[in-house]
PQR file with spaces between the fields and no chain letter, atoms N, CA, C, O and H, PARSE charges and radii, in Angstrom:
ATOM       1  N    MET     1       0.858   -1.174    0.000 -0.4000 1.5000
ATOM       2  CA   MET     1       0.000    0.000    0.000 -0.0000 2.0000
ATOM       3  C    MET     1       0.905    1.238    0.000  0.5500 1.7000
ATOM       4  O    MET     1       1.845    1.320    0.790 -0.5500 1.4000
ATOM       5  N    PRO     2       0.626    2.176   -0.865 -0.5600 1.5000
ATOM       6  CA   PRO     2       1.466    3.377   -0.924  0.2800 2.0000
ATOM       7  C    PRO     2       1.358    4.202    0.369  0.5500 1.7000
ATOM       8  O    PRO     2       0.341    4.152    1.061 -0.5500 1.4000
ATOM       9  N    PRO     3       2.399    4.946    0.680 -0.5600 1.5000
ATOM      10  CA   PRO     3       2.407    5.719    1.924  0.2800 2.0000
ATOM      11  C    PRO     3       1.232    6.699    2.036  0.5500 1.7000
ATOM      12  O    PRO     3       0.688    6.898    3.122 -0.5500 1.4000
ATOM      13  N    ARG     4       0.852    7.295    0.935 -0.4000 1.5000
ATOM      14  CA   ARG     4      -0.246    8.265    0.982 -0.0000 2.0000
ATOM      15  C    ARG     4      -1.569    7.592    1.362  0.5500 1.7000
ATOM      16  O    ARG     4      -2.355    8.149    2.129 -0.5500 1.4000
ATOM      17  H    ARG     4       1.294    7.133    0.053  0.4000 1.0000
ATOM      18  N    ALA     5      -1.804    6.420    0.836 -0.4000 1.5000
ATOM      19  CA   ALA     5      -3.025    5.674    1.169 -0.0000 2.0000
ATOM      20  C    ALA     5      -2.988    5.197    2.613  0.5500 1.7000
ATOM      21  O    ALA     5      -4.008    5.213    3.302 -0.5500 1.4000
ATOM      22  H    ALA     5      -1.166    5.967    0.214  0.4000 1.0000
ATOM      23  N    ARG     6      -1.810    4.771    3.076 -0.4000 1.5000
ATOM      24  CA   ARG     6      -1.672    4.352    4.471 -0.0000 2.0000
ATOM      25  C    ARG     6      -1.978    5.494    5.424  0.5500 1.7000
ATOM      26  O    ARG     6      -2.647    5.295    6.438 -0.5500 1.4000
ATOM      27  H    ARG     6      -0.981    4.758    2.517  0.4000 1.0000
ATOM      28  N    ARG     7      -1.499    6.679    5.109 -0.4000 1.5000
ATOM      29  CA   ARG     7      -1.769    7.845    5.966 -0.0000 2.0000
ATOM      30  C    ARG     7      -3.249    8.201    5.952  0.5500 1.7000
ATOM      31  O    ARG     7      -3.795    8.604    6.979 -0.5500 1.4000
ATOM      32  H    ARG     7      -0.956    6.840    4.285  0.4000 1.0000
ATOM      33  N    PHE     8      -3.900    8.060    4.815 -0.4000 1.5000
ATOM      34  CA   PHE     8      -5.337    8.334    4.746 -0.0000 2.0000
ATOM      35  C    PHE     8      -6.120    7.343    5.597  0.5500 1.7000
ATOM      36  O    PHE     8      -7.019    7.732    6.342 -0.5500 1.4000
ATOM      37  H    PHE     8      -3.457    7.733    3.980  0.4000 1.0000
ATOM      38  N    VAL     9      -5.778    6.065    5.488 -0.4000 1.5000
ATOM      39  CA   VAL     9      -6.451    5.036    6.283 -0.0000 2.0000
ATOM      40  C    VAL     9      -6.211    5.291    7.771  0.5500 1.7000
ATOM      41  O    VAL     9      -7.129    5.156    8.580 -0.5500 1.4000
ATOM      42  H    VAL     9      -5.048    5.749    4.883  0.4000 1.0000
ATOM      43  N    ALA    10      -4.997    5.654    8.128 -0.4000 1.5000
ATOM      44  CA   ALA    10      -4.682    5.945    9.526 -0.0000 2.0000
ATOM      45  C    ALA    10      -5.452    7.172   10.016  0.5500 1.7000
ATOM      46  O    ALA    10      -5.908    7.195   11.159 -0.5500 1.4000
ATOM      47  H    ALA    10      -4.252    5.764    7.471  0.4000 1.0000
ATOM      48  N    SER    11      -5.599    8.176    9.179 -0.4000 1.5000
ATOM      49  CA   SER    11      -6.351    9.379    9.563 -0.0000 2.0000
ATOM      50  C    SER    11      -7.812    9.041    9.842  0.5500 1.7000
ATOM      51  O    SER    11      -8.389    9.507   10.825 -0.5500 1.4000
ATOM      52  H    SER    11      -5.228    8.157    8.251  0.4000 1.0000
ATOM      53  N    VAL    12      -8.393    8.245    8.987 -0.4000 1.5000
ATOM      54  CA   VAL    12      -9.786    7.827    9.199 -0.0000 2.0000
ATOM      55  C    VAL    12      -9.883    6.984   10.469  0.5500 1.7000
ATOM      56  O    VAL    12     -10.835    7.124   11.237 -0.5500 1.4000
ATOM      57  H    VAL    12      -7.924    7.867    8.189  0.4000 1.0000
ATOM      58  N    GLY    13      -8.912    6.119   10.688 -0.4000 1.5000
ATOM      59  CA   GLY    13      -8.895    5.308   11.895 -0.0000 2.0000
ATOM      60  C    GLY    13      -8.766    6.135   13.161  0.5500 1.7000
ATOM      61  O    GLY    13      -9.429    5.857   14.160 -0.5500 1.4000
ATOM      62  H    GLY    13      -8.138    6.005   10.064  0.4000 1.0000
ATOM      63  N    VAL    14      -7.915    7.151   13.121 -0.4000 1.5000
ATOM      64  CA   VAL    14      -7.751    8.034   14.284 -0.0000 2.0000
ATOM      65  C    VAL    14      -9.045    8.774   14.572  0.5500 1.7000
ATOM      66  O    VAL    14      -9.462    8.864   15.727 -0.5500 1.4000
ATOM      67  H    VAL    14      -7.376    7.377   12.309  0.4000 1.0000
ATOM      68  N    LEU    15      -9.681    9.301   13.545 -0.4000 1.5000
ATOM      69  CA   LEU    15     -10.945   10.014   13.752 -0.0000 2.0000
ATOM      70  C    LEU    15     -12.021    9.097   14.327  0.5500 1.7000
ATOM      71  O    LEU    15     -12.747    9.486   15.242 -0.5500 1.4000
ATOM      72  H    LEU    15      -9.342    9.228   12.607  0.4000 1.0000
ATOM      73  N    ALA    16     -12.122    7.893   13.798 -0.4000 1.5000
ATOM      74  CA   ALA    16     -13.114    6.946   14.309 -0.0000 2.0000
ATOM      75  C    ALA    16     -12.805    6.581   15.762  0.5500 1.7000
ATOM      76  O    ALA    16     -13.712    6.523   16.592 -0.5500 1.4000
ATOM      77  H    ALA    16     -11.533    7.578   13.054  0.4000 1.0000
ATOM      78  N    PHE    17     -11.550    6.338   16.066 -0.4000 1.5000
ATOM      79  CA   PHE    17     -11.181    5.993   17.428 -0.0000 2.0000
ATOM      80  C    PHE    17     -11.466    7.140   18.386  0.5500 1.7000
ATOM      81  O    PHE    17     -11.972    6.912   19.485 -0.5500 1.4000
ATOM      82  H    PHE    17     -10.813    6.385   15.391  0.4000 1.0000
ATOM      83  N    LEU    18     -11.152    8.360   17.992 -0.4000 1.5000
ATOM      84  CA   LEU    18     -11.382    9.505   18.875 -0.0000 2.0000
ATOM      85  C    LEU    18     -12.862    9.737   19.127  0.5500 1.7000
ATOM      86  O    LEU    18     -13.249   10.114   20.233 -0.5500 1.4000
ATOM      87  H    LEU    18     -10.742    8.546   17.100  0.4000 1.0000
ATOM      88  N    ILE    19     -13.691    9.517   18.119 -0.4000 1.5000
ATOM      89  CA   ILE    19     -15.135    9.642   18.329 -0.0000 2.0000
ATOM      90  C    ILE    19     -15.589    8.616   19.362  0.5500 1.7000
ATOM      91  O    ILE    19     -16.354    8.944   20.269 -0.5500 1.4000
ATOM      92  H    ILE    19     -13.376    9.210   17.221  0.4000 1.0000
ATOM      93  N    PHE    20     -15.124    7.383   19.230 -0.4000 1.5000
ATOM      94  CA   PHE    20     -15.464    6.336   20.187 -0.0000 2.0000
ATOM      95  C    PHE    20     -14.928    6.665   21.577  0.5500 1.7000
ATOM      96  O    PHE    20     -15.631    6.482   22.572 -0.5500 1.4000
ATOM      97  H    PHE    20     -14.503    7.117   18.493  0.4000 1.0000
ATOM      98  N    TRP    21     -13.695    7.147   21.653 -0.4000 1.5000
ATOM      99  CA   TRP    21     -13.055    7.456   22.931 -0.0000 2.0000
ATOM     100  C    TRP    21     -13.804    8.569   23.664  0.5500 1.7000
ATOM     101  O    TRP    21     -14.061    8.458   24.863 -0.5500 1.4000
ATOM     102  H    TRP    21     -13.125    7.296   20.845  0.4000 1.0000
ATOM     103  N    VAL    22     -14.149    9.627   22.958 -0.4000 1.5000
ATOM     104  CA   VAL    22     -14.876   10.735   23.585 -0.0000 2.0000
ATOM     105  C    VAL    22     -16.255   10.274   24.031  0.5500 1.7000
ATOM     106  O    VAL    22     -16.699   10.616   25.127 -0.5500 1.4000
ATOM     107  H    VAL    22     -13.940    9.717   21.984  0.4000 1.0000
ATOM     108  N    TRP    23     -16.936    9.500   23.188 -0.4000 1.5000
ATOM     109  CA   TRP    23     -18.249    8.976   23.566 -0.0000 2.0000
ATOM     110  C    TRP    23     -18.145    8.121   24.828  0.5500 1.7000
ATOM     111  O    TRP    23     -18.974    8.242   25.731 -0.5500 1.4000
ATOM     112  H    TRP    23     -16.575    9.222   22.298  0.4000 1.0000
ATOM     113  N    GLY    24     -17.140    7.267   24.893 -0.4000 1.5000
ATOM     114  CA   GLY    24     -16.949    6.427   26.068 -0.0000 2.0000
ATOM     115  C    GLY    24     -16.615    7.227   27.311  0.5500 1.7000
ATOM     116  O    GLY    24     -17.123    6.931   28.393 -0.5500 1.4000
ATOM     117  H    GLY    24     -16.467    7.169   24.160  0.4000 1.0000
ATOM     118  N    ALA    25     -15.764    8.240   27.173 -0.4000 1.5000
ATOM     119  CA   ALA    25     -15.399    9.061   28.330 -0.0000 2.0000
ATOM     120  C    ALA    25     -16.599    9.833   28.858  0.5500 1.7000
ATOM     121  O    ALA    25     -16.796    9.928   30.070 -0.5500 1.4000
ATOM     122  H    ALA    25     -15.352    8.480   26.295  0.4000 1.0000
ATOM     123  N    VAL    26     -17.394   10.379   27.960 -0.4000 1.5000
ATOM     124  CA   VAL    26     -18.582   11.113   28.388 -0.0000 2.0000
ATOM     125  C    VAL    26     -19.587   10.177   29.040  0.5500 1.7000
ATOM     126  O    VAL    26     -20.205   10.527   30.046 -0.5500 1.4000
ATOM     127  H    VAL    26     -17.235   10.301   26.976  0.4000 1.0000
ATOM     128  N    SER    27     -19.752    8.996   28.475 -0.4000 1.5000
ATOM     129  CA   SER    27     -20.688    8.018   29.048 -0.0000 2.0000
ATOM     130  C    SER    27     -20.240    7.575   30.435  0.5500 1.7000
ATOM     131  O    SER    27     -21.058    7.462   31.348 -0.5500 1.4000
ATOM     132  H    SER    27     -19.250    8.711   27.658  0.4000 1.0000
ATOM     133  N    LEU    28     -18.959    7.328   30.592 -0.4000 1.5000
ATOM     134  CA   LEU    28     -18.460    6.893   31.898 -0.0000 2.0000
ATOM     135  C    LEU    28     -18.454    8.027   32.921  0.5500 1.7000
ATOM     136  O    LEU    28     -18.616    7.781   34.116 -0.5500 1.4000
ATOM     137  H    LEU    28     -18.294    7.421   29.850  0.4000 1.0000
ATOM     138  N    SER    29     -18.272    9.240   32.473 -0.4000 1.5000
ATOM     139  CA   SER    29     -18.195   10.349   33.416 -0.0000 2.0000
ATOM     140  C    SER    29     -19.517   10.582   34.146  0.5500 1.7000
ATOM     141  O    SER    29     -19.520   11.127   35.249 -0.5500 1.4000
ATOM     142  H    SER    29     -18.140    9.440   31.502  0.4000 1.0000
ATOM     143  N    THR    30     -20.628   10.183   33.555 -0.4000 1.5000
ATOM     144  CA   THR    30     -21.914   10.351   34.234 -0.0000 2.0000
ATOM     145  C    THR    30     -22.060    9.367   35.393  0.5500 1.7000
ATOM     146  O    THR    30     -22.898    9.569   36.272 -0.5500 1.4000
ATOM     147  H    THR    30     -20.625    9.739   32.659  0.4000 1.0000
ATOM     148  N    ARG    31     -21.263    8.313   35.402 -0.4000 1.5000
ATOM     149  CA   ARG    31     -21.344    7.310   36.460 -0.0000 2.0000
ATOM     150  C    ARG    31     -20.358    7.567   37.600  0.5500 1.7000
ATOM     151  O    ARG    31     -20.338    6.819   38.578 -0.5500 1.4000
ATOM     152  H    ARG    31     -20.583    8.148   34.688  0.4000 1.0000
ATOM     153  N    LEU    32     -19.552    8.602   37.486 -0.4000 1.5000
ATOM     154  CA   LEU    32     -18.557    8.887   38.516 -0.0000 2.0000
ATOM     155  C    LEU    32     -19.217    9.480   39.756  0.5500 1.7000
ATOM     156  O    LEU    32     -20.236   10.164   39.655 -0.5500 1.4000
ATOM     157  H    LEU    32     -19.568    9.209   36.692  0.4000 1.0000
ATOM     158  N    PRO    33     -18.636    9.216   40.925 -0.5600 1.5000
ATOM     159  CA   PRO    33     -19.159    9.873   42.123  0.2800 2.0000
ATOM     160  C    PRO    33     -18.852   11.367   42.088  0.5500 1.7000
ATOM     161  O    PRO    33     -17.973   11.820   41.355 -0.5500 1.4000
ATOM     162  N    ASP    34     -19.578   12.105   42.877 -0.4000 1.5000
ATOM     163  CA   ASP    34     -19.412   13.560   42.906 -0.0000 2.0000
ATOM     164  C    ASP    34     -18.247   13.920   43.827  0.5500 1.7000
ATOM     165  O    ASP    34     -18.429   14.551   44.869 -0.5500 1.4000
ATOM     166  H    ASP    34     -20.292   11.737   43.473  0.4000 1.0000
ATOM     167  N    ASN    35     -17.051   13.506   43.420 -0.4000 1.5000
ATOM     168  CA   ASN    35     -15.842   13.736   44.190 -0.0000 2.0000
ATOM     169  C    ASN    35     -14.825   14.377   43.250  0.5500 1.7000
ATOM     170  O    ASN    35     -14.549   13.857   42.168 -0.5500 1.4000
ATOM     171  H    ASN    35     -16.903   12.993   42.574  0.4000 1.0000
ATOM     172  N    PHE    36     -14.276   15.504   43.674 -0.4000 1.5000
ATOM     173  CA   PHE    36     -13.367   16.257   42.815 -0.0000 2.0000
ATOM     174  C    PHE    36     -12.137   15.439   42.420  0.5500 1.7000
ATOM     175  O    PHE    36     -11.730   15.454   41.259 -0.5500 1.4000
ATOM     176  H    PHE    36     -14.500   15.926   44.552  0.4000 1.0000
ATOM     177  N    LEU    37     -11.550   14.732   43.372 -0.4000 1.5000
ATOM     178  CA   LEU    37     -10.321   13.994   43.072 -0.0000 2.0000
ATOM     179  C    LEU    37     -10.574   12.825   42.121  0.5500 1.7000
ATOM     180  O    LEU    37      -9.753   12.540   41.250 -0.5500 1.4000
ATOM     181  H    LEU    37     -11.881   14.719   44.315  0.4000 1.0000
ATOM     182  N    VAL    38     -11.702   12.157   42.289 -0.4000 1.5000
ATOM     183  CA   VAL    38     -12.043   11.056   41.381 -0.0000 2.0000
ATOM     184  C    VAL    38     -12.241   11.588   39.971  0.5500 1.7000
ATOM     185  O    VAL    38     -11.745   11.000   39.010 -0.5500 1.4000
ATOM     186  H    VAL    38     -12.369   12.389   42.997  0.4000 1.0000
ATOM     187  N    GLN    39     -12.952   12.682   39.839 -0.4000 1.5000
ATOM     188  CA   GLN    39     -13.183   13.273   38.521 -0.0000 2.0000
ATOM     189  C    GLN    39     -11.888   13.787   37.914  0.5500 1.7000
ATOM     190  O    GLN    39     -11.666   13.641   36.712 -0.5500 1.4000
ATOM     191  H    GLN    39     -13.355   13.160   40.619  0.4000 1.0000
ATOM     192  N    LEU    40     -11.038   14.382   38.725 -0.4000 1.5000
ATOM     193  CA   LEU    40      -9.746   14.868   38.232 -0.0000 2.0000
ATOM     194  C    LEU    40      -8.902   13.711   37.704  0.5500 1.7000
ATOM     195  O    LEU    40      -8.312   13.810   36.629 -0.5500 1.4000
ATOM     196  H    LEU    40     -11.218   14.500   39.701  0.4000 1.0000
ATOM     197  N    LEU    41      -8.844   12.627   38.451 -0.4000 1.5000
ATOM     198  CA   LEU    41      -8.080   11.465   38.011 -0.0000 2.0000
ATOM     199  C    LEU    41      -8.666   10.868   36.737  0.5500 1.7000
ATOM     200  O    LEU    41      -7.927   10.523   35.814 -0.5500 1.4000
ATOM     201  H    LEU    41      -9.324   12.546   39.325  0.4000 1.0000
ATOM     202  N    PHE    42      -9.980   10.746   36.682 -0.4000 1.5000
ATOM     203  CA   PHE    42     -10.631   10.181   35.498 -0.0000 2.0000
ATOM     204  C    PHE    42     -10.333   11.014   34.257  0.5500 1.7000
ATOM     205  O    PHE    42      -9.942   10.470   33.224 -0.5500 1.4000
ATOM     206  H    PHE    42     -10.580   11.026   37.431  0.4000 1.0000
ATOM     207  N    TYR    43     -10.516   12.335   34.350 -0.4000 1.5000
ATOM     208  CA   TYR    43     -10.303   13.173   33.175 -0.0000 2.0000
ATOM     209  C    TYR    43      -8.822   13.261   32.798  0.5500 1.7000
ATOM     210  O    TYR    43      -8.498   13.441   31.624 -0.5500 1.4000
ATOM     211  H    TYR    43     -10.834   12.777   35.189  0.4000 1.0000
ATOM     212  N    ALA    44      -7.933   13.138   33.763 -0.4000 1.5000
ATOM     213  CA   ALA    44      -6.505   13.114   33.451 -0.0000 2.0000
ATOM     214  C    ALA    44      -6.153   11.846   32.666  0.5500 1.7000
ATOM     215  O    ALA    44      -5.423   11.901   31.675 -0.5500 1.4000
ATOM     216  H    ALA    44      -8.197   12.992   34.716  0.4000 1.0000
ATOM     217  N    VAL    45      -6.677   10.712   33.118 -0.4000 1.5000
ATOM     218  CA   VAL    45      -6.409    9.450   32.419 -0.0000 2.0000
ATOM     219  C    VAL    45      -7.081    9.448   31.049  0.5500 1.7000
ATOM     220  O    VAL    45      -6.473    9.043   30.058 -0.5500 1.4000
ATOM     221  H    VAL    45      -7.270   10.667   33.923  0.4000 1.0000
ATOM     222  N    ALA    46      -8.326    9.897   30.991 -0.4000 1.5000
ATOM     223  CA   ALA    46      -9.043    9.925   29.708 -0.0000 2.0000
ATOM     224  C    ALA    46      -8.399   10.915   28.739  0.5500 1.7000
ATOM     225  O    ALA    46      -8.358   10.669   27.533 -0.5500 1.4000
ATOM     226  H    ALA    46      -8.820   10.226   31.796  0.4000 1.0000
ATOM     227  N    GLY    47      -7.906   12.010   29.255 -0.4000 1.5000
ATOM     228  CA   GLY    47      -7.299   13.023   28.393 -0.0000 2.0000
ATOM     229  C    GLY    47      -5.948   12.633   27.841  0.5500 1.7000
ATOM     230  O    GLY    47      -5.603   13.008   26.721 -0.5500 1.4000
ATOM     231  H    GLY    47      -7.939   12.209   30.235  0.4000 1.0000
ATOM     232  N    MET    48      -5.183   11.890   28.609 -0.4000 1.5000
ATOM     233  CA   MET    48      -3.856   11.483   28.151 -0.0000 2.0000
ATOM     234  C    MET    48      -3.825   10.068   27.603  0.5500 1.7000
ATOM     235  O    MET    48      -2.909    9.714   26.861 -0.5500 1.4000
ATOM     236  H    MET    48      -5.463   11.586   29.520  0.4000 1.0000
ATOM     237  N    GLY    49      -4.801    9.263   27.953 -0.4000 1.5000
ATOM     238  CA   GLY    49      -4.776    7.861   27.586 -0.0000 2.0000
ATOM     239  C    GLY    49      -5.154    7.554   26.154  0.5500 1.7000
ATOM     240  O    GLY    49      -4.924    6.439   25.686 -0.5500 1.4000
ATOM     241  H    GLY    49      -5.545    9.551   28.556  0.4000 1.0000
ATOM     242  N    TRP    50      -5.721    8.503   25.450 -0.4000 1.5000
ATOM     243  CA   TRP    50      -6.171    8.209   24.085 -0.0000 2.0000
ATOM     244  C    TRP    50      -5.006    7.969   23.134  0.5500 1.7000
ATOM     245  O    TRP    50      -5.176    7.275   22.132 -0.5500 1.4000
ATOM     246  H    TRP    50      -5.908    9.409   25.830  0.4000 1.0000
ATOM     247  N    GLY    51      -3.852    8.510   23.410 -0.4000 1.5000
ATOM     248  CA   GLY    51      -2.734    8.380   22.480 -0.0000 2.0000
ATOM     249  C    GLY    51      -2.072    7.021   22.488  0.5500 1.7000
ATOM     250  O    GLY    51      -1.551    6.577   21.465 -0.5500 1.4000
ATOM     251  H    GLY    51      -3.713    9.074   24.224  0.4000 1.0000
ATOM     252  N    VAL    52      -2.086    6.354   23.628 -0.4000 1.5000
ATOM     253  CA   VAL    52      -1.385    5.073   23.753 -0.0000 2.0000
ATOM     254  C    VAL    52      -1.924    4.014   22.787  0.5500 1.7000
ATOM     255  O    VAL    52      -1.125    3.351   22.126 -0.5500 1.4000
ATOM     256  H    VAL    52      -2.509    6.714   24.460  0.4000 1.0000
ATOM     257  N    PRO    53      -3.249    3.824   22.677 -0.5600 1.5000
ATOM     258  CA   PRO    53      -3.732    2.808   21.734  0.2800 2.0000
ATOM     259  C    PRO    53      -3.484    3.159   20.268  0.5500 1.7000
ATOM     260  O    PRO    53      -3.563    2.288   19.401 -0.5500 1.4000
ATOM     261  N    LEU    54      -3.188    4.410   19.989 -0.4000 1.5000
ATOM     262  CA   LEU    54      -2.974    4.819   18.596 -0.0000 2.0000
ATOM     263  C    LEU    54      -1.535    4.664   18.125  0.5500 1.7000
ATOM     264  O    LEU    54      -1.273    4.784   16.928 -0.5500 1.4000
ATOM     265  H    LEU    54      -3.123    5.117   20.693  0.4000 1.0000
ATOM     266  N    PHE    55      -0.595    4.400   19.026 -0.4000 1.5000
ATOM     267  CA   PHE    55       0.803    4.266   18.626 -0.0000 2.0000
ATOM     268  C    PHE    55       1.019    3.231   17.527  0.5500 1.7000
ATOM     269  O    PHE    55       1.718    3.533   16.560 -0.5500 1.4000
ATOM     270  H    PHE    55      -0.807    4.302   19.998  0.4000 1.0000
ATOM     271  N    PRO    56       0.456    2.023   17.625 -0.5600 1.5000
ATOM     272  CA   PRO    56       0.683    1.051   16.537  0.2800 2.0000
ATOM     273  C    PRO    56       0.130    1.525   15.192  0.5500 1.7000
ATOM     274  O    PRO    56       0.749    1.300   14.152 -0.5500 1.4000
ATOM     275  N    LEU    57      -1.013    2.169   15.209 -0.4000 1.5000
ATOM     276  CA   LEU    57      -1.596    2.668   13.954 -0.0000 2.0000
ATOM     277  C    LEU    57      -0.717    3.747   13.343  0.5500 1.7000
ATOM     278  O    LEU    57      -0.495    3.751   12.132 -0.5500 1.4000
ATOM     279  H    LEU    57      -1.517    2.352   16.053  0.4000 1.0000
ATOM     280  N    LEU    58      -0.221    4.649   14.155 -0.4000 1.5000
ATOM     281  CA   LEU    58       0.626    5.718   13.632 -0.0000 2.0000
ATOM     282  C    LEU    58       1.987    5.180   13.166  0.5500 1.7000
ATOM     283  O    LEU    58       2.548    5.676   12.189 -0.5500 1.4000
ATOM     284  H    LEU    58      -0.401    4.645   15.139  0.4000 1.0000
ATOM     285  N    LYS    59       2.510    4.180   13.855 -0.4000 1.5000
ATOM     286  CA   LYS    59       3.751    3.552   13.390 -0.0000 2.0000
ATOM     287  C    LYS    59       3.542    2.888   12.034  0.5500 1.7000
ATOM     288  O    LYS    59       4.386    2.991   11.143 -0.5500 1.4000
ATOM     289  H    LYS    59       2.054    3.776   14.648  0.4000 1.0000
ATOM     290  N    TRP    60       2.408    2.204   11.888 -0.4000 1.5000
ATOM     291  CA   TRP    60       2.114    1.547   10.623 -0.0000 2.0000
ATOM     292  C    TRP    60       1.960    2.582    9.488  0.5500 1.7000
ATOM     293  O    TRP    60       2.398    2.343    8.362 -0.5500 1.4000
ATOM     294  H    TRP    60       1.722    2.120   12.611  0.4000 1.0000
ATOM     295  N    ALA    61       1.343    3.714    9.795 -0.4000 1.5000
ATOM     296  CA   ALA    61       1.128    4.738    8.772 -0.0000 2.0000
ATOM     297  C    ALA    61       2.450    5.338    8.285  0.5500 1.7000
ATOM     298  O    ALA    61       2.571    5.727    7.124 -0.5500 1.4000
ATOM     299  H    ALA    61       0.987    3.908   10.709  0.4000 1.0000
ATOM     300  N    GLU    62       3.425    5.410    9.170 -0.4000 1.5000
ATOM     301  CA   GLU    62       4.690    6.024    8.802 -0.0000 2.0000
ATOM     302  C    GLU    62       5.745    5.012    8.352  0.5500 1.7000
ATOM     303  O    GLU    62       6.879    5.382    8.048 -0.5500 1.4000
ATOM     304  H    GLU    62       3.326    5.094   10.114  0.4000 1.0000
ATOM     305  N    LYS    63       5.365    3.739    8.312 -0.4000 1.5000
ATOM     306  CA   LYS    63       6.327    2.704    7.922 -0.0000 2.0000
ATOM     307  C    LYS    63       6.736    2.908    6.473  0.5500 1.7000
ATOM     308  O    LYS    63       5.895    3.176    5.616 -0.5500 1.4000
ATOM     309  H    LYS    63       4.444    3.439    8.558  0.4000 1.0000
ATOM     310  N    GLY    64       7.992    2.785    6.209 -0.4000 1.5000
ATOM     311  CA   GLY    64       8.504    3.008    4.869 -0.0000 2.0000
ATOM     312  C    GLY    64       8.536    1.776    4.084  0.5500 1.7000
ATOM     313  O    GLY    64       8.945    1.794    2.923 -0.5500 1.4000
ATOM     314  H    GLY    64       8.675    2.567    6.906  0.4000 1.0000
């Protein structure tokens, strides 16, 4: 697969994953207790955790 097509597929994959990730984070956030520290920890993990599952996809997109 040419590099340009791989990057396009990866871009679509990233967008689809982010839509799912945001939907999941919002859905789970309604079930959290009304505690500031719990919410802070949840949003910190949700905010930074989205990149880790995308590393293999981005590596594949940039593979020569």
